[in-house]
N, C-alpha and C positions, 0 to 999 in steps of 0.2 A: 581514494573513493571507498564512499560508506553508503552502504546498500540497506535502508530503514525498516526493509518485512521481509520475515521468512521465518521458517519453522525448524529452524533448526535443534531446536531446543528434544529431545529423546524423549518420547512416550507417553505423552500428553495430548496428542493433536493428532492430526495426520500428515503430519512432516513424519522427522526422521523418528525412526522407531528403536535404536540404541544408543547408547555413549559412542559406540563405536562408529555409523552413521555421521553423527557429531561431528565428532577429530575429522574425519574425512568430507565434510562438507565446508572446514572452515580451511580445508588446504587447498578445497579448490578454492575458494575463495581468495585464498591467499597466491594465487597463481593465477587470478588471472586483474587481481594488483586490488581487491577490495582489502582495503584499512580496518576498518570498523562496521561489526554489523549490527541490524536490532534484533533481536529476540521475541515475536511477536504474537504469539502462540493465540489460537481462537479462544476469546471467550467468548459464549452462549448461553445463557439462561437457561441450565436444565438440560443441558450439554456437554459443552466445554469452561466447566466453571475454574479456568484459570487467572486467580485471584493475584494481581498485582505485586502482593506480598510475597507467595510461593515461587512465580516467576524469579522476581530482584533474589531470592534465596538461591534457587536453579541456577541461573545466573552467575554468582558470585562462584559456588561450584566447579561451574563445566568452564571458566575463565581460569580455578585453580587448577586443574587440571589441564587446558590447551598449553600452559604456560609450562608441567612438565614435562609436555614431548616440545614444546620449542617451535610451537606455533603464536605468531606473533598476532592475526587476528584478536582486536577486542572486542568482547561480546558486552552489548545494552540492554536494558530490559524494554520492552515496552507489552503493549497486546494491537490484535487484530478485534473489534470490537462489535461485532454483529448491533445493527439497532433495533429494540426494540421494545415496548411497553414497560420494562424493569434497568431502562437504563442510567436516567437517572438517578434512582434512586438508590442503585449501583455506584456511580459515582462518589453522591453524598458520603455513601460508607464505605468510599474508600478503594472499594474493591477493584476496579479501574480506576484505570489512568493516564493523564498522557505522555508519550513514551523518553524514556530517559527523564521522568516525571517533571516535563515539560509541558508547556500548554500545547500542545501538538498532539493530537489525540487522533491514532490511525482507528476509520470505522468501515464496519464492510455493511452495505443495503441489499434488497433480497436479491438472486439472481435472475426472478422470470419472469415478475408480478411487479410494478409500480407503488408502490405504499408514501398516500400521501399523510398519514401519519407521519411518516421518518422525517423529513422539512421540519416537522414540529417539531419531533423529540430533539432534532440535531440543536432547533434552536433556541430551545428550553438547557443544553448543555453549552450552548456558545457565550446566553447570558453567565453563565456560571466561570467566565473567560475564559472557556478553553476554542481550537483553533481544528475541527472535523478538518480531517486531512481525509480524504473517498478514496478509500485503496478502489483498485483496476474499475475505471468508471467507464472504459473499453467492451469489460467483461461482460458489460447487465444488458437483456437482450431489448430493457423496455429501449435505451439510449442505442442502441445498438440500430434500432425499428426508428427513434426517431429523436439523431442527436441534439434538435433542442431543445429538449425536453431539461439538458445540465445547463441552462440557463440561470432558471432556479436556484442552484445551488451557486452561481456564479454570480446571486446579485446577492448571497451571502457569506462572501468572501470568505466559500469556504475552499481547499485546496484538494489537487488533486494528482492522485500515484501512478502510474500505468507499471504494468509488467515489465519487463524486459522483454519475456516469448510474444507480449502482445505483436511488439515492432517487429520482431522475429519473423512470427509469422503459426508459432508453435498453439498459438489459439485458434488458428483457421485466418480464411481472409479477409471474413465479414470483421472481423475484432478486431485483423490490420489494417482498415481498410478509415475503422471509426479511430486509430490512436494515431494513424496518422488525422486525421481531420481535428484532430484535439491537438496535436502541434502544430499545424497549420495555425492554430487559432492561440497559440500562446496557451493554455489553457492549463499543461500540464508542468506541475510544480516538482515531481521528480521518478525518478523510473529507479523500479526496486526491482527484486530477484521472483519476490516469493517463495523464494525456494522452500521442495518441500522433500528431495534427496538427493542421491548421488548421480541420477540420470537423469535426463529429459529437463526437471523443474530444479536445476539444480544452481550453487549462488555462486553467475556466472550475472556479469550487469558489460561490462565494457563492449562486445562488439553489435548490444542494442544503442549504448552510449552516440557510435560512430555514425549508426545509421542511422538515427536520432537527428546525427548534423547535417544529414546528407538532406532532410527535408526541412528542417527550421536552424537556420544559423544565430547559434548562439545556444540553444537547447543543449549542448553539452556543459557548457559553461555555467549556466544556469543552475543547471541539475543537482549537479558539485556542490554546487556553490548552498542550495539550499538545504541538502545533507546535512551539511554541515553546521551550516544557522539552527538546524531544530538541535541538534543535538547539545547544541550551545544557549537553547529555548529564545536565541536569537528573534528579531523581527524578519518575515515572508510574506511579502504583500502577493495580494491575490489578481495577476495583472495578464488576466485571462480575457479574451472576445466573446461577446456570443456569437452562436449559432443561427447565421438564418433561415428560419423553415424555407422552403424550398422546395418544392414536390419533384421540381424538373432533376434536382441534384439527388435526392435522397429517398427517390420513388421505388427504387429497387430494393432498400430493405421493407415494402410493404407488402404483408405478409397477404394484402386483401380489402376489401372490408368486414368489418369490425360488425 
């Protein structure tokens, strides 16, 4: 298995704090059956400015260290890039890149409020030949309240990565419910740990893959294959079905009149 989203590099964002934490997380991943893991620390302008060049250097150092400890899980460079007005210029400067220098770019949207400008920015990134992979869409409040909003992203042929913890209920029932809807509509392209530590949000995905399999036949095989294709910069097609706006089904997500 390949985990395409983790915060396993030490001391550079809200993930692993020390090199010891990193090594322990790799051991947990190995025990779970993960063979390759993408280090995707946050990149957010003026906050976590973890450049791709610096990440590659740190990944190389960690790979040397884990070999010395006979840990076989291989680390690859990536970023979780927050979508903002600096994104296109940062890409053109080479500050941000796709996972493992592929055309697949892991991106994070605002958690609470939907920004229409985000779609415009991602469209510009797409014109550069990149394919945005939307990180944990099931956790964004606007998708929870109005799942059909994701249809615009499907139309642009973006890809979608859900967290293993969202499937198992770590982030609550509303997130778990939306995750189920996304799987049922074949929207989920990747399942990743989004690991931040050695407890709770740790690098484990196997249980979630089997839980997802109970919801959608073939999803386990699909996401495992897609993760491999991503690292190889292979062709991954968006196959998601649009979510119908149905007040009867989604009314419990509503907060009331706006």
